[in-house]
FIMARMAR-82629 format. One line per 4 residues: number of its first residue (from 1); their letters; for each residue x, y, z of C-alpha. Coordinates in Angstrom, 1 decimal. Last residue first. Layout:
N
NUM	A	X:Y:Z; ...
# end
This chain:
798
798	TRGP	-63.2:-11.0:-4.3; -61.4:-7.9:-3.1; -57.6:-7.9:-3.5; -55.5:-6.9:-0.6
794	AQGR	-52.0:-5.6:-1.4; -49.2:-8.1:-1.8; -46.3:-9.1:0.6; -48.1:-12.2:1.8
790	AVVA	-51.0:-13.0:-0.4; -54.1:-11.1:0.7; -57.7:-12.0:-0.1; -60.9:-9.9:0.5
786	LGHR	-64.4:-10.5:1.8; -66.6:-7.4:2.5; -65.7:-3.8:1.9; -66.0:-2.8:5.5
782	GTVV	-63.8:-5.7:6.6; -63.0:-9.3:6.1; -59.7:-11.0:5.4; -58.7:-14.3:3.8
778	AVDG	-55.0:-14.8:4.1; -52.3:-16.5:1.9; -48.8:-17.5:2.8; -46.9:-18.0:-0.4
774	DTDT	-48.7:-16.9:-3.6; -47.3:-19.4:-6.1; -47.0:-22.7:-4.2; -49.5:-21.4:-1.6
770	RLVR	-52.3:-21.2:-4.1; -55.2:-18.8:-4.0; -58.3:-19.2:-6.2; -61.0:-16.4:-6.3
766	AGGR	-64.2:-18.4:-6.8; -66.8:-17.4:-9.4; -68.0:-20.9:-10.5; -65.8:-20.6:-13.6
762	SLRG	-62.8:-20.2:-11.3; -63.7:-23.3:-9.2; -64.2:-25.4:-12.4; -60.9:-24.1:-13.8
758	LISP	-59.0:-25.0:-10.7; -60.5:-28.5:-10.7; -59.6:-28.9:-14.4; -56.0:-27.6:-13.9
754	SPHG	-55.5:-30.3:-11.1; -53.4:-29.0:-8.3; -51.3:-31.1:-7.8; -49.6:-33.2:-10.5
750	YDNG	-48.3:-35.6:-7.9; -44.6:-35.0:-8.3; -44.6:-31.6:-6.6; -42.9:-28.7:-8.3
746	AGVP	-44.2:-26.1:-5.8; -46.1:-27.5:-2.8; -49.8:-27.2:-2.3; -52.3:-25.5:0.0
742	VVAV	-55.2:-24.5:-2.2; -57.5:-21.8:-0.8; -60.8:-21.2:-2.7; -62.6:-17.9:-2.1
738	APRV	-66.2:-17.1:-3.2; -67.2:-20.7:-2.5; -70.0:-22.6:-4.2; -70.1:-25.4:-1.6
734	ADLF	-72.8:-27.5:-3.3; -71.1:-27.0:-6.7; -67.8:-28.2:-5.4; -69.5:-31.3:-4.0
730	APDQ	-71.4:-31.9:-7.3; -68.1:-31.8:-9.1; -66.8:-34.7:-6.9; -63.1:-34.3:-6.4
726	YASG	-60.2:-36.8:-7.1; -58.4:-34.5:-9.5; -56.2:-33.1:-6.8; -56.5:-29.6:-5.5
722	HHAV	-54.1:-30.0:-2.6; -56.2:-32.9:-1.2; -59.4:-31.0:-0.5; -59.8:-27.3:-1.4
718	KLVE	-60.0:-25.2:1.7; -63.3:-23.5:0.8; -64.4:-20.0:1.8; -67.9:-18.6:1.4
714	ARLA	-69.5:-21.8:2.5; -72.5:-24.0:1.6; -72.0:-27.5:2.8; -75.1:-27.6:5.1
710	DPPL	-77.3:-26.1:2.4; -78.5:-29.4:0.8; -78.9:-31.2:4.2; -76.2:-33.7:5.0
706	RDLL	-76.0:-37.5:4.5; -75.9:-38.0:0.8; -73.7:-34.9:0.0; -71.3:-35.9:2.8
702	ARQE	-71.1:-39.4:1.5; -70.3:-38.1:-2.0; -67.4:-36.0:-0.6; -66.1:-39.0:1.3
698	ETEA	-66.0:-41.2:-1.8; -64.6:-38.5:-4.1; -61.7:-37.5:-1.9; -61.4:-35.9:1.5
694	DGAL	-57.8:-34.6:2.0; -58.8:-32.1:4.6; -62.1:-30.4:3.6; -62.0:-27.2:5.6
690	LMRV	-65.4:-25.5:4.9; -65.7:-21.9:5.8; -68.5:-19.5:6.8; -67.5:-15.9:7.5
686	GAVV	-69.4:-14.3:10.5; -66.2:-13.3:12.3; -64.9:-16.9:12.1; -67.3:-19.7:11.3
682	ARLV	-65.9:-23.2:10.6; -67.3:-26.3:9.1; -64.7:-29.0:9.5; -63.9:-32.2:7.6
678	VSNN	-61.8:-34.7:9.5; -60.2:-37.0:6.9; -61.6:-40.6:6.7; -61.5:-40.5:2.9
674	NADS	-57.8:-39.6:2.9; -56.8:-42.4:5.3; -59.1:-44.9:3.4; -57.4:-44.1:0.1
670	RTGR	-59.1:-45.6:-3.0; -62.0:-46.7:-0.8; -62.3:-50.1:0.9; -63.4:-48.7:4.3
666	MPYP	-65.2:-45.5:5.4; -66.2:-44.9:9.0; -69.4:-42.7:9.1; -70.4:-39.1:8.4
662	PGVV	-66.7:-38.3:7.8; -67.2:-35.5:8.2; -69.3:-32.7:9.6; -67.1:-31.7:12.6
658	ALEV	-68.2:-28.3:13.9; -66.1:-25.3:14.7; -66.8:-21.8:16.0; -64.0:-19.3:16.2
654	GGAR	-64.3:-15.7:17.6; -63.1:-16.5:21.0; -63.2:-20.3:21.4; -66.1:-22.6:20.4
650	YSWG	-66.0:-26.3:19.6; -68.5:-28.8:18.1; -68.6:-32.6:17.7; -71.4:-33.5:15.2
646	ATAP	-69.4:-36.3:13.5; -66.8:-37.7:15.8; -63.2:-36.5:16.4; -60.9:-38.3:18.7
642	RVEA	-59.4:-36.5:21.8; -55.8:-35.7:22.8; -55.2:-33.4:25.8; -52.0:-31.5:25.6
638	VGAA	-48.6:-31.4:27.4; -47.9:-34.9:28.7; -47.5:-36.6:25.3; -48.6:-34.1:22.6
634	AGTV	-45.5:-34.4:20.4; -45.4:-38.2:20.8; -49.1:-38.6:20.2; -48.8:-36.6:17.0
630	LERG	-45.7:-38.3:15.6; -47.0:-41.8:16.6; -50.2:-41.2:14.7; -48.2:-40.2:11.6
626	TAPE	-46.1:-43.4:11.8; -49.2:-45.6:12.4; -51.0:-44.7:9.1; -53.7:-45.1:10.2
622	TLAP	-55.6:-44.2:13.4; -59.0:-43.8:11.8; -61.1:-41.7:14.3; -59.4:-38.5:13.3
618	TLVA	-57.5:-36.4:15.8; -58.3:-33.3:17.9; -55.5:-31.9:20.0; -55.9:-29.8:23.1
614	AVRR	-54.3:-26.9:25.0; -51.2:-26.3:23.0; -48.8:-23.9:24.7; -46.1:-22.6:22.4
610	GRFV	-42.3:-22.6:22.2; -42.3:-25.4:19.7; -45.6:-27.2:19.9; -46.7:-26.3:16.4
606	GAVG	-43.2:-27.1:15.1; -43.4:-30.6:16.6; -46.5:-31.2:14.4; -44.5:-30.7:11.2
602	GVHD	-44.9:-34.2:9.8; -48.6:-34.1:10.6; -50.3:-33.1:7.4; -47.8:-34.1:4.7
598	VHFH	-47.0:-37.0:7.0; -50.4:-38.6:6.5; -52.3:-39.0:9.8; -55.6:-37.4:9.1
594	SVVL	-57.4:-34.0:9.6; -55.3:-33.2:12.7; -56.9:-30.3:14.6; -54.8:-28.4:17.0
590	LTVE	-56.9:-26.4:19.5; -56.2:-23.4:21.8; -52.8:-22.9:20.2; -50.9:-20.3:22.2
586	RVGL	-48.1:-17.9:21.1; -49.3:-17.1:17.6; -47.6:-13.9:16.3; -48.7:-14.5:12.7
582	RRLC	-45.1:-14.5:11.5; -44.2:-16.9:14.3; -47.1:-19.2:13.3; -45.8:-19.3:9.7
578	GDVA	-42.2:-20.0:10.9; -43.3:-22.8:13.1; -45.3:-24.3:10.2; -42.2:-24.3:8.0
574	SPEP	-39.7:-25.4:10.7; -41.6:-28.5:11.8; -41.9:-30.5:8.5; -44.7:-31.9:6.3
570	GADV	-47.5:-29.5:7.2; -49.1:-29.0:10.6; -52.8:-29.6:10.3; -55.6:-27.2:11.4
566	VVAR	-54.4:-24.6:13.9; -56.8:-22.7:16.2; -55.3:-19.4:17.3; -54.1:-17.3:20.2
562	GASV	-51.7:-14.3:20.1; -54.5:-11.8:20.0; -57.8:-13.7:19.9; -59.1:-16.9:18.3
558	PLVL	-57.6:-16.5:14.9; -57.9:-19.5:12.5; -54.6:-21.0:11.1; -54.3:-23.6:8.3
554	ADGQ	-51.4:-26.0:7.6; -51.6:-28.4:4.8; -48.9:-30.2:2.8; -46.6:-30.1:-0.2
550	GVAC	-44.6:-27.0:0.9; -45.4:-25.2:4.1; -46.9:-22.0:2.7; -49.4:-21.4:5.4
546	GVLV	-53.1:-20.9:4.6; -54.4:-18.0:6.8; -58.0:-17.6:7.8; -60.1:-14.8:9.4
542	WGPP	-57.8:-11.9:8.8; -59.2:-8.5:9.9; -56.0:-6.6:9.6; -53.3:-8.2:7.5
538	PWGS	-50.8:-10.6:9.2; -48.5:-9.3:8.0; -48.1:-5.7:6.8; -47.0:-4.5:10.2
534	AVLR	-49.0:-1.6:11.7; -47.5:-1.1:15.1; -44.0:-2.5:14.7; -43.7:-1.8:11.0
530	VPLT	-44.8:1.8:11.6; -42.5:2.1:14.6; -39.6:1.0:12.3; -40.4:3.3:9.5
526	GVVV	-39.9:6.8:11.0; -37.1:6.2:13.5; -35.2:3.9:11.1; -35.7:6.1:8.1
522	AVTG	-34.9:9.3:10.0; -31.8:7.7:11.6; -30.6:6.6:8.1; -31.3:10.0:6.6
518	VAVL	-29.4:11.8:9.4; -26.4:9.5:9.0; -26.4:9.7:5.2; -26.6:13.5:5.3
514	RRVV	-23.8:13.7:7.8; -21.6:11.3:5.7; -22.5:13.3:2.6; -21.3:16.5:4.2
510	PRRA	-18.1:14.8:5.4; -17.1:13.5:2.0; -15.8:9.9:2.0; -19.5:8.8:2.4
506	AVLL	-20.0:9.2:-1.3; -17.6:6.4:-2.2; -19.0:4.1:0.5; -22.6:4.9:-0.4
502	AVTL	-22.0:4.3:-4.1; -20.3:1.0:-3.4; -23.2:-0.2:-1.2; -25.8:0.9:-3.7
498	GALL	-24.1:-0.9:-6.4; -23.7:-4.1:-4.3; -27.4:-3.9:-3.3; -28.5:-3.7:-6.9
494	LAGP	-26.0:-6.4:-8.0; -27.3:-8.8:-5.3; -30.9:-8.1:-6.2; -30.3:-8.6:-9.9
490	VGGP	-28.4:-11.8:-9.3; -31.1:-13.5:-7.3; -33.6:-11.9:-5.0; -35.2:-8.5:-4.9
486	WPVT	-35.4:-7.3:-1.3; -38.0:-7.7:1.5; -37.1:-6.3:4.9; -35.8:-8.3:7.9
482	GAPL	-35.9:-7.7:11.6; -39.1:-5.8:11.3; -40.4:-7.3:14.5; -37.7:-9.0:16.6
478	RAGV	-38.2:-12.8:16.7; -35.1:-13.7:14.6; -32.9:-11.5:16.8; -34.0:-13.1:20.0
474	RAVT	-33.4:-16.6:18.6; -30.1:-15.8:17.0; -28.7:-14.1:20.2; -29.9:-17.0:22.3
470	VLWW	-28.3:-19.6:20.0; -25.0:-17.7:20.1; -25.2:-17.4:23.9; -25.8:-21.1:24.2
466	APWS	-22.8:-21.8:22.0; -20.7:-19.6:24.4; -21.9:-21.9:27.2; -21.7:-25.2:25.2
462	ALWA	-17.9:-24.7:24.8; -17.4:-25.5:28.5; -19.5:-28.6:28.1; -17.5:-29.6:25.0
458	AFEA	-14.3:-29.2:26.9; -15.6:-31.4:29.7; -16.8:-34.0:27.2; -13.4:-34.1:25.6
454	GAPW	-11.7:-34.5:28.9; -13.9:-37.4:29.7; -13.1:-39.0:26.3; -9.4:-38.7:26.8
450	VPSV	-7.3:-40.5:24.0; -9.6:-40.4:20.9; -11.5:-37.3:22.2; -8.5:-35.1:22.8
446	AAAA	-8.4:-33.3:19.5; -12.2:-33.1:19.1; -12.7:-31.5:22.5; -9.8:-29.1:21.8
442	VGLV	-11.4:-28.0:18.5; -14.7:-27.4:20.3; -12.9:-25.3:23.0; -11.2:-23.2:20.3
438	TAPA	-14.5:-22.7:18.3; -16.7:-21.9:21.3; -14.0:-19.6:22.8; -13.6:-17.8:19.4
434	IAPV	-17.3:-17.4:18.5; -18.6:-16.2:21.9; -17.2:-12.6:22.0; -18.3:-12.0:18.4
430	ALLN	-22.0:-13.0:18.7; -23.1:-9.6:20.0; -21.6:-7.9:17.0; -23.0:-10.5:14.7
426	APVA	-26.5:-9.8:16.1; -25.9:-6.0:16.0; -24.8:-6.3:12.3; -27.5:-8.8:11.2
422	VLSV	-30.5:-7.1:12.8; -31.7:-5.1:9.8; -31.5:-8.2:7.6; -32.0:-7.7:3.9
418	TGSL	-34.3:-10.1:2.2; -34.4:-12.1:-1.1; -32.5:-14.9:0.6; -29.7:-15.7:-1.9
414	GAVV	-29.4:-12.3:-3.5; -29.6:-10.5:-0.1; -26.9:-12.8:1.3; -24.6:-12.1:-1.7
410	PACA	-25.2:-8.3:-1.5; -24.7:-8.3:2.3; -21.3:-10.0:2.4; -19.2:-6.8:2.3
406	LQAA	-21.5:-5.0:4.8; -21.5:-8.0:7.2; -17.7:-8.3:7.1; -17.2:-4.5:7.7
402	APVA	-19.8:-4.4:10.5; -18.5:-7.5:12.1; -14.9:-6.1:12.2; -15.6:-2.4:13.0
398	LAEA	-17.6:-2.7:16.2; -15.3:-5.2:18.0; -12.2:-3.3:16.8; -13.6:0.0:18.1
394	LGVP	-14.6:-1.7:21.4; -11.2:-3.1:22.0; -9.4:0.2:21.2; -11.7:2.4:23.3
390	VRRR	-13.8:4.9:21.3; -12.2:8.3:21.6; -13.5:9.7:18.3; -10.1:9.1:16.8
386	RLAD	-10.5:5.5:17.9; -13.7:5.2:15.9; -12.1:6.5:12.8; -9.2:4.1:13.3
382	RWGP	-11.5:1.1:13.5; -13.5:2.3:10.5; -10.3:2.6:8.5; -9.0:-0.8:9.6
378	ALLL	-12.4:-2.6:9.0; -13.0:-1.4:5.5; -10.4:-2.8:3.1; -8.8:-5.8:4.9
374	LGGT	-11.9:-7.0:6.9; -14.2:-6.3:3.9; -11.9:-8.2:1.6; -11.9:-11.2:4.0
370	ALVS	-15.7:-11.1:4.2; -16.0:-10.8:0.4; -13.7:-13.7:-0.3; -15.3:-16.0:2.3
366	LAFG	-18.8:-15.0:1.2; -18.0:-15.6:-2.4; -16.5:-19.0:-1.7; -19.5:-20.0:0.4
362	PDGA	-21.8:-18.9:-2.4; -20.1:-21.3:-4.8; -20.4:-20.2:-8.4; -16.7:-19.2:-8.9
358	LEPD	-15.7:-22.3:-6.9; -16.6:-24.4:-9.9; -13.5:-23.0:-11.7; -11.3:-25.3:-9.5
354	VLVL	-7.6:-24.8:-10.0; -8.1:-21.5:-12.0; -10.6:-20.2:-9.4; -8.2:-21.1:-6.5
350	VTVA	-5.2:-19.5:-8.2; -7.1:-16.2:-9.0; -8.7:-15.9:-5.5; -5.3:-16.6:-3.8
346	AGLA	-3.5:-14.0:-5.9; -6.1:-11.4:-5.2; -6.0:-12.2:-1.4; -2.2:-12.0:-1.5
342	PLAA	-2.4:-8.6:-3.2; -4.7:-7.5:-0.4; -2.6:-8.9:2.4; 0.7:-7.5:1.3
338	RGRG	0.3:-4.2:3.1; -0.1:-6.1:6.4; 3.6:-6.8:6.2; 4.7:-7.9:9.7
334	AALA	5.5:-11.3:8.4; 3.3:-12.9:11.1; 0.5:-10.5:10.4; 0.7:-10.9:6.6
330	ALGI	0.7:-14.7:7.0; -2.2:-14.4:9.5; -4.3:-12.3:7.1; -3.8:-14.6:4.2
326	AGMA	-4.2:-17.9:6.2; -7.9:-17.5:6.6; -8.6:-17.2:2.9; -6.3:-20.1:2.0
322	AARV	-7.7:-22.3:4.8; -11.3:-21.5:3.7; -10.5:-22.5:0.1; -8.8:-25.7:1.3
318	VSPS	-12.0:-26.4:3.3; -14.3:-25.8:0.4; -12.1:-28.1:-1.8; -12.2:-30.9:0.7
314	PRVL	-9.3:-31.4:3.1; -11.5:-32.7:6.0; -12.5:-30.6:9.0; -10.0:-32.3:11.3
310	VVFG	-7.3:-32.6:8.6; -7.6:-28.9:7.7; -7.3:-28.1:11.4; -4.2:-30.2:11.8
306	VLAL	-2.6:-28.6:8.8; -3.3:-25.1:10.1; -2.1:-26.0:13.6; 1.1:-27.4:12.2
302	VCLL	1.6:-24.2:10.1; 0.9:-22.1:13.1; 3.4:-24.0:15.2; 6.1:-23.6:12.5
298	AAAR	5.4:-19.9:12.3; 5.7:-19.5:16.1; 9.0:-21.5:16.1; 10.4:-19.3:13.3
294	PGAR	9.3:-16.1:15.0; 10.8:-17.1:18.4; 8.7:-18.5:21.2; 8.0:-16.2:24.1
290	AWRA	5.5:-18.6:25.7; 2.9:-15.9:25.5; 4.0:-15.4:21.8; 3.4:-19.1:21.1
286	LLLV	0.1:-19.1:22.9; -1.0:-16.0:20.9; 0.0:-17.7:17.6; -1.9:-20.9:18.6
282	AGVV	-5.0:-18.9:19.2; -4.5:-17.1:15.9; -4.3:-20.5:14.2; -7.6:-21.6:15.6
278	IAVN	-9.4:-18.2:15.2; -7.9:-17.5:11.7; -8.9:-20.9:10.4; -12.4:-20.5:11.7
274	SGSV	-12.6:-17.0:10.2; -11.5:-18.4:6.8; -14.7:-20.4:6.6; -16.1:-23.7:7.7
270	ANLH	-19.8:-23.3:7.7; -22.3:-22.9:10.5; -21.0:-19.5:11.5; -21.9:-18.2:8.0
266	TMGT	-25.6:-18.6:9.0; -25.4:-15.6:11.3; -27.3:-13.1:9.2; -30.1:-12.9:11.7
262	ARFD	-32.8:-14.7:9.7; -30.4:-17.4:8.7; -29.2:-18.1:12.2; -32.8:-18.3:13.4
258	EEVT	-33.7:-20.7:10.6; -30.8:-23.0:11.5; -31.7:-22.9:15.1; -35.3:-23.9:14.2
254	APLR	-34.1:-26.7:12.0; -32.2:-28.3:14.9; -28.5:-28.9:14.2; -27.7:-32.6:14.3
250	STDG	-26.3:-33.0:10.8; -24.8:-29.5:10.9; -21.1:-30.6:10.6; -19.2:-27.4:9.6
246	VVLG	-16.1:-28.5:11.5; -16.0:-26.2:14.6; -19.1:-24.1:14.5; -21.3:-26.8:13.0
242	PLLG	-20.0:-29.3:15.5; -21.1:-26.9:18.3; -24.5:-26.1:16.9; -26.1:-29.6:17.3
238	GQED	-25.0:-30.0:20.9; -25.9:-26.4:21.8; -29.4:-26.8:20.4; -30.0:-30.4:21.4
234	PLPA	-28.9:-30.0:25.0; -25.4:-31.5:25.7; -24.8:-35.2:26.5; -24.1:-35.9:22.7
230	CARQ	-21.5:-33.2:22.3; -18.5:-35.4:23.3; -19.8:-38.1:21.1; -20.1:-35.7:18.1
226	LGAR	-16.6:-34.5:18.8; -15.3:-38.0:18.9; -17.0:-38.8:15.5; -15.3:-35.7:14.1
222	LTGA	-11.9:-36.8:15.4; -12.2:-40.4:14.1; -13.5:-39.2:10.7; -10.6:-36.7:10.4
218	ARQL	-8.1:-39.5:11.1; -9.8:-41.8:8.6; -9.7:-38.9:6.0; -6.0:-38.4:6.5
214	WPPP	-5.4:-42.2:6.4; -7.0:-42.4:2.9; -10.3:-44.3:2.8; -10.3:-48.1:3.2
210	GHPV	-10.4:-50.6:0.3; -12.7:-50.9:-2.6; -16.2:-50.4:-1.1; -19.4:-51.7:-2.7
206	PPGA	-22.2:-49.1:-2.3; -25.7:-49.9:-1.0; -28.8:-49.9:-3.2; -31.2:-47.4:-4.6
202	VTLV	-28.8:-45.1:-6.6; -29.6:-42.1:-8.7; -26.5:-40.9:-10.5; -26.5:-37.3:-11.6
198	AATL	-24.2:-36.4:-14.4; -21.4:-34.1:-15.6; -21.2:-31.9:-12.5; -18.8:-29.0:-13.4
194	DGGR	-21.3:-26.2:-12.4; -24.1:-24.1:-13.9; -26.1:-27.1:-15.0; -29.1:-28.9:-13.5
190	PATL	-27.5:-32.3:-14.0; -28.9:-34.8:-16.5; -29.8:-38.3:-15.3; -27.9:-41.5:-14.9
186	RGEA	-29.5:-44.6:-13.3; -27.9:-46.6:-10.6; -25.3:-49.2:-9.6; -22.5:-48.4:-7.2
182	TLRQ	-18.8:-49.0:-6.9; -16.8:-47.3:-4.2; -13.3:-45.7:-3.7; -12.9:-43.7:-0.5
178	GPLR	-11.3:-40.3:-0.8; -14.1:-38.6:1.3; -15.5:-40.9:4.0; -18.5:-43.1:4.0
174	GRWA	-20.4:-42.7:7.3; -23.9:-42.9:5.7; -23.9:-44.7:2.3; -25.1:-47.9:4.0
170	PDTA	-28.3:-46.1:5.0; -29.6:-46.7:1.4; -31.3:-43.5:0.0; -28.7:-42.3:-2.5
166	LVLV	-28.5:-39.4:-4.9; -25.0:-39.4:-6.3; -23.6:-36.2:-7.9; -20.9:-36.7:-10.6
162	RVPG	-17.7:-35.0:-11.3; -15.5:-36.0:-14.2; -12.2:-38.0:-14.3; -13.2:-40.1:-16.0
158	GVRR	-13.5:-43.2:-18.2; -16.4:-44.6:-20.1; -16.9:-48.3:-20.7; -19.6:-49.6:-23.0
154	GDPG	-20.9:-53.1:-21.9; -24.3:-52.7:-23.5; -25.9:-51.4:-20.3; -23.1:-48.9:-19.6
150	TLRV	-20.0:-49.4:-17.5; -18.5:-46.5:-15.6; -15.1:-45.2:-14.8; -13.3:-43.1:-12.3
146	LEAA	-16.1:-40.7:-11.6; -15.4:-38.1:-8.9; -18.0:-37.8:-6.2; -20.3:-35.5:-4.3
142	VLLT	-22.8:-37.5:-2.3; -26.3:-36.0:-1.6; -28.2:-38.4:0.7; -32.0:-38.8:0.5
138	TPRG	-33.7:-39.7:3.7; -36.4:-42.3:3.3; -39.9:-41.0:4.2; -41.6:-41.3:7.6
134	PAGR	-40.8:-37.7:8.5; -40.8:-35.3:5.5; -37.4:-34.3:4.1; -34.2:-32.8:5.2
130	VPRP	-31.5:-33.6:2.7; -28.7:-35.7:4.2; -25.1:-34.9:3.2; -22.6:-37.6:2.3
126	DDRL	-19.1:-36.4:3.2; -17.1:-34.9:0.4; -15.1:-35.9:-2.8; -16.0:-39.6:-2.8
122	VIEA	-14.2:-41.7:-5.4; -16.4:-43.4:-8.0; -16.7:-46.7:-9.9; -20.0:-46.6:-11.7
118	TVRA	-22.3:-49.5:-12.9; -24.9:-48.1:-15.3; -28.6:-47.8:-16.0; -28.9:-45.4:-18.9
114	REDV	-30.9:-42.2:-18.9; -30.4:-42.2:-22.7; -29.3:-38.5:-22.6; -26.9:-39.3:-19.7
110	LGRL	-25.4:-42.3:-21.6; -24.8:-40.0:-24.6; -23.2:-37.3:-22.5; -20.8:-39.9:-21.1
106	PAAD	-19.5:-40.9:-24.6; -19.6:-37.3:-26.0; -17.4:-35.5:-23.5; -19.4:-32.6:-21.8
102	RVHL	-17.5:-32.5:-18.5; -14.1:-32.8:-20.2; -14.7:-29.9:-22.5; -16.3:-28.0:-19.6
98	RAAT	-13.0:-28.4:-17.6; -10.9:-27.0:-20.5; -13.4:-24.2:-21.1; -13.2:-23.2:-17.3
94	ASAG	-9.5:-22.9:-17.4; -9.7:-20.9:-20.7; -12.4:-18.5:-19.4; -10.7:-17.8:-16.1
90	CVVG	-7.2:-17.3:-17.5; -8.3:-15.2:-20.5; -10.7:-13.1:-18.5; -7.9:-12.4:-15.9
86	ILVA	-5.6:-11.4:-18.8; -8.2:-9.0:-20.0; -8.5:-7.5:-16.5; -4.7:-7.2:-16.2
82	AVIW	-4.6:-5.4:-19.6; -7.3:-3.0:-18.4; -5.2:-2.1:-15.3; -2.1:-1.8:-17.6
78	GYRR	-3.9:0.7:-19.7; -4.8:2.9:-16.8; -1.5:4.6:-16.2; -0.2:4.1:-19.8
74	APAA	-3.4:5.7:-21.2; -3.1:8.6:-18.8; 0.5:9.1:-19.9; -0.2:9.1:-23.7
70	PRGL	0.6:6.0:-25.7; 3.6:5.8:-28.1; 2.7:3.8:-31.2; 1.9:0.2:-32.1
66	IGLL	5.1:-1.2:-30.6; 5.2:1.4:-27.8; 5.0:-1.1:-25.0; 1.4:0.1:-24.1
62	HAGL	0.3:-0.4:-27.7; 1.7:-3.9:-27.9; 0.1:-4.7:-24.6; -3.3:-3.4:-25.8
58	LGAL	-3.1:-5.5:-29.0; -2.1:-8.6:-27.0; -4.8:-8.1:-24.4; -7.4:-7.7:-27.1
54	GAAV	-6.3:-10.9:-28.8; -6.3:-12.8:-25.5; -9.8:-11.5:-24.6; -11.1:-12.8:-28.0
50	AALL	-9.4:-16.1:-27.5; -10.7:-16.6:-24.0; -14.3:-15.7:-25.1; -13.9:-18.2:-28.0
46	AAVP	-12.8:-20.9:-25.5; -15.9:-20.2:-23.4; -18.1:-20.5:-26.5; -16.5:-23.8:-27.5
42	ATLH	-16.8:-25.2:-23.9; -20.5:-24.4:-23.6; -21.8:-21.6:-21.4; -23.3:-21.4:-17.9
38	LCAL	-20.0:-22.3:-16.2; -18.4:-19.7:-18.6; -20.1:-16.8:-16.7; -18.7:-17.8:-13.3
34	AALW	-15.2:-18.5:-14.8; -15.2:-15.0:-16.4; -16.4:-13.4:-13.2; -13.6:-15.0:-11.1
30	AAVA	-10.9:-14.4:-13.6; -12.0:-10.8:-14.0; -12.2:-10.3:-10.2; -8.7:-11.7:-9.6
26	LGAL	-7.0:-9.8:-12.4; -8.7:-6.5:-11.5; -7.8:-7.0:-7.8; -4.1:-7.7:-8.5
22	RLDP	-2.9:-4.1:-8.4; -5.4:-3.1:-5.7; -2.9:-1.9:-3.1; -5.3:0.0:-0.8
18	VDET	-4.3:3.6:0.1; -3.4:3.7:3.8; -4.1:7.1:5.4; -1.4:9.3:7.0
14	PQSG	-1.8:12.1:9.5; -0.4:15.5:8.7; -0.7:17.8:11.7; -2.3:21.2:11.6
10	SGDP	-5.5:20.1:13.2; -7.6:20.3:10.1; -7.4:16.6:9.3; -5.0:16.8:6.4
6	VAAR	-4.6:13.6:4.4; -1.1:12.5:3.5; -0.9:9.4:1.3; 0.9:6.2:2.1
2	RM	1.1:3.6:-0.6; 0.0:0.0:0.0
# end
């Protein structure tokens, strides 16, 4: 970095570091070129590299005077442009080479045929479970390198190319990276945008060929020891600690994960450069405390770095994190902080060239941006605070999380579609707990093979800072107006990045800084109370909310402030819990289970999470047993469970319920569980509703036969079975709803909802709301009659 004098008005001449950005253009260009080429074909990527190489050659010849003598400004900025063009050449050519291998004709032909093959693979990372509905087999995502495969006609295709294995057999669990396996499955096309050549769907177990490498076995032993040490801890701390230390979130409760996401703390659950910096920094402090010499300290830091990489597994993401975290420490140990930014640029360039897929990895982007924010923004902000007499430690604590959060905000906004207003204070409060939790967790893992009791003690000590992190995330996630909507995807990320850069540039002027500060305070003071007092969700006068919980049902009827009746719980706990949080429901006076399929009861634990549930109403048919066990297990000892019978009624606050179906036990139907669904007639604030569960044609016809003609008439219909085709047209005609709510999951494999059913409802005059396209949906009533609101949209009268 160069030193430039900047007068401060006091007569002295303080100095300000000017960033050394000589390699920034090369690194950013290589990164963006690789990212763009991942979505192109190999010939197009090669053409881009060739064009950039030609332009770089012409510009270089001009700058060297071969094609004429350039002017001074052209020489000054010409080399920056040349570096950018060279970065494009490097990024595009490296990616083109990998794309050429990925799209090789023999393998592509088998993928297009969806051929059944026998594949020999080497695992690249730990198998990762995908959270799904309870009662269904867990799918494991296994990143692997293909060695060779044999097609159905004996054709052999060699690697190395990357494949993604989708496995359900439990034998895949516990397999370690680097292990060579054989598996049989069917090839399908990947989604694109990375270097994955094929997706291999496997139903059976793998056949191993020898043990994994010793490094991976050592890592597996330490990670398993850490899990054992955390087993006696409470679920939240015990699940979080392995995530903090080694990125293992397999035991992390979904609610904690959501809280961390809402408060901008999710980066703590992934191995990043900060983990490396904490561990190696702790070793460096110990070395200095022991008065070790520079060489001994450097050797200890290298050993700690290697050991940490072994512990968390030397996968590409871990190597990336180690490189990012080592940059600042290397500069610190060498006493040359000015070299940190060029080192970051060089590291980004090398990593992208070695593995172009990192260019599209959000974790890579967050690591680079966080490191860049710490190097570019944090020192200046820290010094500015110190000039205003802020204590040194507090200045550092304020500057570091604020800089990292500001740098990462565009990527987080693009991924989540929101901007967190509590991220900076939450991360600031989390800072004191991160280092002790990480260091103690690493210590627990390190001693677990030889001293299990010591490992449990270290994990117990680490659980206290972990508890603080969980508490900060929980409180931050529950604050009203904690997040604001923002455009998602690349446009949203670029918009926020542009606004951030413009703000940082403009804020260099004192007048602009004062205007920005006044404007920010005015916006917060002016809008936050409005959001607190008159929040847009739930809308005023709501009488029914259909929660967007995926492929499943979860309905909420308001009893009074903070109290509600809930009908079904969706397929998994976090979704229904999030919907009830958004509605401010603290007590459930009655939970109605229409039937025991997992898409209606899989999330029942989320209804009980942090809330009092007074009673549970269940169907008379107790099948399937897995769903019944979920409900009885969640309600055991905390809520009264009673079976529903036709004619049973209930009243609480402004809610009146009556069970109208099934009129009698139904057997031998297409689906007995669906056709014995509890069908409710509800009245809320004078609005009549019919909540039909998953009742199909047989139960609907039975209701038509047994009930008076007007008994089914309702203004609001919860369409049965996610809008499936198994509906009786006469039943829909008898209800004649003004509003039809269809809880359904996006991209489901069942063909729900049926276009013909939706068309019939629309032709009958109903306003149709779908949770897969509209999100949470609400039916409201007021001076203008019945209206509908999709979360984030203005009311629309029916």
